[in-house]
N, C-alpha and C positions, 0 to 999 in steps of 0.2 A: 504493500500500500504506500509506504514511504517513497519507494522508487517511482511508482506511478505518479505520485503527487509532484515529485521533482521534475519528471518529464513534462507533466502538464504545466507547471510553472515556467519551465524553459520555453515551451511552445508559446505560452501567453506572452512571455517577454519578447520573443522573436516577432510575434504578431504586432505587439505595441511598437517595436522598433520599425517594422515595415510601415505601419500606419503613420508613424512620426516622419519617416523618410518621405513617404508619399505626400504628406501634408506640406512638408518643406518644399518638395519639388513643385507641387501645384501652386504654392505661394510664389515660388520663384518664377514660374511661368506667368503668373498673374501680373508680375511687375514688368514683364516684357510688353511694351506697347504694341497695339495691333498694327499690321501693315509693314512690319520689319522685313528686311531681306531674309532669305532662308539662311540657315547655318546650324552647326552642331549645338546640342542643348547644353552640355557641360554640367557642372555640379554647383549647388547653391554656395555662394560666397567666394568660390575660387574659379568658377567657370571652366574653361578648357585648359587652364594653365598646366595641370599635371600631364596632359596628353601632348603638349607641344614639343617636348623633348629638348635636346641641346641645340637644335637648329629650327627655331620657330618659323623662319622664313621659308624653309623647305616644306614643313608641315602645312603651313597655310597655302602654299602653292598646290599641294596635293588636295587639300580640302576644297579649293576653288573649282577643281575638276568635277566635284559632286554638287556644289552649291552655286556655282556661277561667278560672274565677274563682280557682283555686288553681294557681299556675304556679311552676315552679322553673327556675333558671338560675344561671350563675356570673358574678359581677362581679369581675374579677380572679380570684384564687384562691378567693374566698369563695363558698360555696353560699348562695344567697338564695332565699327564697320570697316571691312577690308575691301579695297578696290583693286581689282586685277585687270590687266589689259589696258592698252592705250586709250581705247574708246571710253571706258568708264572713267578713267583718270581725267581725260580731257573734259568730259561732260561735267564732272564735279569741280576740278581745280581750275579750269579755265573758263568754261561757259557759266559756271555758278561760283566764280571765285569770291564774290562778296559774302557768300555763305560759308565757304570752306577755307577761310584764311585765318581763323582764330587758332590759338594754341591751347591745349588742355593743360591742367596743372602738371608741371614737370619736376616735382620733387625737389631735389637739391638745388637746381638752378633758381627756382622760385624763392627758396630761402635766402640764397645769396643775393639775387638781384633786387628783391623787395619792391617789385613794380617797375624797375628800370631794366635796361637791356633790350635788345631787339629780338633775340632768339625766342624768348618765352612770352613776350608781350602779346596781348590780344590785339587783333588788327583794328585799326581805327585811324582817324586823322593824324594823330601824333606819330604812329609807326609809319604811315604813308609819307609824312613829312620827312622823317629821318631817312627813309629809303631814297626819297627824292634828293635829299642833301648828299647822301653817299654816291648815288649814281651821277649826280652833277659834278661832284669832286673827282670821281674816277674819270669822267669824260674830260675835265679840264687838265687832269694829269696825263691824259693820253695813254691809258693803260692798254688799249688795243691797237696802238699805233707804234711806229718805230721809236717814239719818245721813251717808251718803257725799256728799250734796250739799254740806254744809259743808266736807268734806274737800277736794273738788275745785274748788269755785267760785273760790278765789283764783288757781289756775293757769289756769282757763278765762278769768277776767277779764284776766289778764296776756296770754294769747294774743289775745284780742279787741283789747286795746290795741296790741299789736304789729302786728296786721293793720291797725288804724286808721292807724298811722304810714305804711303803704305807700300810703295815699291812692288806692286803686283802680288802682295802677300794675301792669303785668305783672310777676309774681314767681314764681319757682320755690318752691313751698311746702315742699319737702323739709326744708330746714334748720330752718325755724320749727316744723314739726310734730314733728320729731325731738326738738328741745330741749324742747318742751312735753310730749311723751309721756314723756321721761326724767324731767322734773320731776314728772309725775304719779306715777311709780314712787317718786321721792324722798319725795313727800308721804305715800304709803302706808307706805313702809319706815321713814322717819326722822321724819315729822311736820314736814318743812320743805321748802321749795323754794329754788332758787338763782336769782339774777338771770341773765338770758339772756347777759349779757356777763361773768359771773364767769370769771376766767382759769382757775382750777383745774377748774371744772366743764366749761368748753369743752375743756380738754385731756382730761378724762375721757371726754367724748362723742366726741372724735376717736379715741381708742383703741377705744371701743366700736364705732364705725363701721368701723374697720379690721378688727376681729375679724369683724364681720358680712360684710364684703366677701370676705374670704378663705374664710370658711365656706361662702358661697353660690357661690363660683367653681368652675370645672372642677377646679382643684387641690384644693379642699375636698371635692369629690365623689370624686376619686381617693384622697385620704387616708382617707376613710370606708371604702372598699372594699379598699384596699391600705395598711393601717396602717403598714407598714414605711417608707413614704415619709417619715414624720416624722423619721426618723433621717438623712435625706440633708441635705447642707449647702446648703439652699435658704434664701435670705435672707428670703423672705416668711414662712416657717415660724418662723424665729428672731424676726422682728419681731412676729409674732402672739403668741408666748409672752411676749415682753417687754411687749407691750401688756396682756395678761392680768395679768401680775405688777404692772404699774402700777395697774390697776384694783383689784386685791386690796389694794395698799398704801393707796389712797384709801379703800376701804371699811373696812379695819382701823382706820384713824385715827378714823373716825366711831364704830365699835363701841367702841373703847377709851374715847373721850371719854364716851359715854353710859353705859358700864359704871361708870366712876368716879362719875358723877353718881348712878346708881342705888344704888351702895354707900353713898354719903353719906346718901341718904334712908333706906336700910335701918338705918343706925345710929340714926336717930331713931325708926323704926317697923319692927321686924323682920318684922312680918306684912303688909307692904304688898302683897305679891303675892296675898294671899288675898282682900282686900276691894276693891282698886282695879282698875277695868277698864284694860286696856292702852291707851296713848295712840296707839300705832302698832305696826307689825309688829316692829320691833326691840325695843320694850319687851316684847312677848309672848315673844320669844326669850330676852332677857336674864334674865328671871325664872326660866327653866328651867336656867340655868347652876348647876352644883354639885350637882344632884340626879339621881336615876335613876327611871324609871317602872317599870311592872310587868315589862317585857321587858328591862330593863337599859339602856335608851336614855338617854344623857346628851348634853348640849349644851355645846360649847365656843365660845369667841369665834372660833376659826379656822373651825369649822363655819359659823357665821353669815356670815362674810365670803365663804366659797365659795358658800353658798346665795344670798346677795344678788347675787353675780356672775351666777349663773344667772338670777335674777329680772330683772336689768337687761338682759342680753343677749337673753333671750326676750321680756320684756315691752315694752321700748322699741321694738325693731324691729317686732314684730308689730302693735302699736297704731299706730305712726307710719306704717307702710306701708299699713295698713288705711285710715287717714285720707287718705293720698295717693291711693289707689285711689278712695275715695269722692268726693273733690273732682274727680277726673278724670271719673268717671261723671256726677256732677251737672252739671259744666260742659258735657259733650257731650250731655246729655239734659235740656235745660231744662224739658221738660214734666214730667219726674219731679221735678225740683227744685221747680217751682211747685206740684205736687200735695202734696208733703211739707210745704211751707211753709204752704199753705192749711189743711191739717189741724192743723198746729202753732198757727197763729193762732186757729183756731176753738176748739181745746181749751185751750190755755194762754194765748193772747193775747200782747200785747207789754208789758203793765204789770208782769208778774211774771217771775221767773226759772224756767226749766224745772226739774223735779225728777224723780228716779228714779220717784217715785210716779205720774208722768204716763205712764210707759211702757205700762201696760195699756190706756190710752185712746188710744193713737196706733198703731193697727195698720199703717197705711201706712208710717210711719217704721220700725217694726220690720221690715216686709217689705223696705224699702229696704236696711237694714243686712244682712239675711240674703242679699239678692241680691248685695251687694258681697262678702260672704264666699264665695258660690258662684262668682261670676265670677272673683275674684282667686285663689282657692285658693293662699294664700300658701305653704303647705308641701305641694306637690303629691304627694309620696310619704310624707308623715307623718314623724315622728321614728322612726328604726329601732328595732325590738324584737329580742329574741333569745329563743329557746326555752330554758326552764330544764331541760327533759329531753325525751326522745323523746315524740312525740305524734301522734295520728291526727286528720287533718282531711279530711272527705269521702272517707274510705277510703284516703287517701294517708298515708305514713309520713314525718314530718318529724323529722330527727335532733336530738339535743341540740345546743345552741349554734349553731343556724342563724339567720342574720339574716332578719328579716321586714320587708318594706315593705308599706305600705297605699296603694293607688292612689286617693288622694283626688281627683286630677284626673279619673279615670274616673267616680268617684261623683258628681262635680259637673257633668260634661259629657256623660254618657251620653244619647244622643238617645232611647233607649227609656224613660228616666225623665223627661226634661225636653223639652218642646216648644221648638224653636228654641233649643238650649242656648247658642249663641254670642251671643244677643241679651240685652241688659240690660233686664229686665222685672220690677220688684218685684211686680207684680200676680199673678205665678205663685204667690206665697206666701199669697194671699188667697182666701177663699171668695166665693161670689156675693153674700153679705150684707156683704162688706167686712171680715170678721173674719179673724184669722190661721188659716191652714190647718195644723193641727198635724201632719198626716200628711206634708206636704211638709217641714216643719221636721225631721222625723226622718230625712230623706234627706240632710241636711247633716252634715258632719263637720269643723267649724271648730276644735274643741277636743279632738279625739281621743276614744278610747273606753277603757273599762276602768280598771284600777288606775293606769295612767300617763297618764290624760287630764289636761288642763291644770288644775293645782291652783288657778290664779288666774282661772278662768272667770267667776265671778260678778263679780269686780272689773272684769275686762275688758269684760263686757257692760254694766255700769253706766257705765264710762268712755266707751265708744264711743257709747252712747246720749246721754250728756250733751254730749259734744263735738258730735255731730250736731245736737242740738236747739239748743245755744247758737249755733253758727255759722249755722244756717238762720234763727234768730230775728233775727240782727243783720246778715247780709250776703246780697247776691246774688253768685253766682259765675259769671263769664263768661270766655270765651276772649278773648285780645287781638284787637283788630280788625286786619284786613289780613294775617293770617298763616294758614297752613293749619291745619285742626283737628288737635288732638294725636292721636297714635297710641294705640289701645287695646290694642295688642299688648304682651305682657309681655317683660321682660328675662329670658331663660332663666337658670336656675341651680337650686341646691338650694332656694332660696327665690325666689319670683316677685315682682318689683317692677315698677312702671310705668316706662316710658321717661321721661326728663326732659320736663317740660312746664311751661308758665307759665299762671297764672290771675290774673284781676283780682277782688279781693274788694271789692265796692262796698257801703258802708254803706247800710242801708235808710232811714236818716233823710234821705238825699239823693234818694230816689225821687220 
């Protein structure tokens, strides 16, 4: 009798658990608004997070084959819509850009910026005004014209000299490319570069890399979708906030120094902002302090420091990791490296330095750069957006303040769009006559779409072109002898980076 009673109690307990679980599930379903796009159900409170695995971008690509180009799901408690394919992305981010240009809460960055900064701010007149200021200053600096050659050549020469010192020995290029990319941002922002062994600059870079590592980690992914995690006593979170504050301190010191210098010049010539072209990005910003434009936008020194923090965190890591991926592919595909160098020698030669003006005459090199963008897909789910109000996409109703992810990985690896998508082949971007295939270029999304696309795109394109041309003009890149070839697999994360590898940079003078 006792045994039967225990069995009965156990059965009743299981029944109660089942009823409780079903009640939670039905309640969970009740909170999903009607008209949502289809998608996997997930679990209450955590959604589909447990099933995404270490490569969420690949899992979401597979799910889209079942649920379509517009898919909804929950990541943690947050409702998320995932856009797959160029048509759906264009419909949302371009045709309905006014709705899809906000940012959701982004955890650590919101704590650091406290309403400032461009990357995490909600879209509105102020953000639009700052983007207009940036684009106007970029244009006046000539970042897509041969004027940028003179701006970047000192840093490119320093990188070449540093590679020369390695004397063709096997070296992990990560540290060198990172400091060079950051110096490239310094040149644009402040009109100066730092010595590679400058102690304060090295400390600044160390903090920058720490921020990137935590942002790209599984913890960073969880913080993005469960923002309350930032309030937990986790040492990595506290360290990251401290690193951001150090970087802001570093940037404020530069802004203050330049502001005092500009004020001294203004005392001699009050109209200096009207007739003199800005010398760098900071100069363009500082001249706007103290005034308002037509929509009431004003600029403060604190705004500048926060905007430049965004510039360094986004610009340094994206360019340096692009260059790492590029060296990896050039090293493992010597036939591509040889073809790009042959074109460069034929068009530019070795007697003069490459210029941005050469870009139009180097279609294979352009295709090489585009193929690196496609294969690496640095930000495989884009930078999250948020809907400003309720909106209809493909007949589905997406509520206000819904997080939106764009499956860049799918866009770049879809076998229906790309033949042999996992193969590195720059010729896929060329027509039969050797010129660039513009229709293929439109299938890329390396810089985003719509109002929140990369504001520094033109400078980034000029930079990676000059880096590629300078390095190929001066070096052969080979894998070290006697070791297995490096892996082409990515290190999974919010951002995709190559696994550590070593390369030998051999001066062409010694060929």
